[in-house]
Structure formats: structure tokens, C-alpha cells
N, C-alpha and C positions, 0 to 999 in steps of 0.2 A: 483896316477893319471892313468886315464882309459880314452878309447875313441879313435879317430882319431888324438887328438893333442898330447898326450902322445906317438903314435906310430911314429909320425915324429921325435920325441926326440929319443925316443927308437931305432929306425934303420936309423942311420944316413948315413949309404952307400946308401941306399932307397933314401932317400930326394935328396942327393946328384947326383946319376943319374939320377933321376926323372925332378932335374933342369938343367940338361945337355940335358936331352931329349927335352925337352922344349923350352930352348935356341935354340936348333938346328931346330926345327920346326919352330920356328918362325922366324930364319934368311933365311931358305927355303923359306918361305910364303913370306915374305919381296923380297926377289932375284929371284923368279923361271923365270920370264921373261928374267932375263940378265944372267943365269945359262946356258954354255956350255950345251951338250949332256954329255959329259965326267963326267963335275963337277954334273950334275943330277945323275948320275949313281952313282956316289960316295957317293954324299946325300944320297941316297936312299939305299946303302949298311952299311952307318955309323947309319942311322934310324933303318936297322934292329939288328945293333947291340947292339944298346942302348936299344932297346925293350927287347933284350936278358938279356942286365945287368940288367934290370928293372926287369925282369920274376924271375933272381937268386936272386936278392936281395930279394924280395918279397919271395919268397919261401924257402930260405936258401940253395938254390943251387939245387934243384929239377929239374930235367929235365922236358920241356912241353911234356904232354901227357903219362907222367909215373905216 
């Protein structure tokens, strides 16, 4: 197998963290009007953490900018 479809199957960790990222973004988008400032700050921190996890999973642990 080759191409994007096989990449999804070959890198299960990446698929899982991407799914979590998408779920989080959808939750925030649906609830942004009702979230407190503290909740929004937490949501932003979690988004940044998830983005770092996606990067790590996609690059095999290489740091950004390295």
C-alpha cells in the first residue's frame, strides 16, 4: 500500500492525536461564546499542546525548527 491512506494506517499515533485535535477544535468552536476566560485560556494551551503532539508524531520526535 502507498499514499495517504496507508500513512493513516502506518502511523496510528498520528491518526489518534489528529482525531483528538479535531475533536477539541470542534468543541471550542461550538462553545466559544459560553466559555469563561479561564476556560478559553486552557483551551488555547491544550490546542498548543495537541499541535506539538501532532508535530512529534508526524516527524518521529524531531523538534520544530531543528
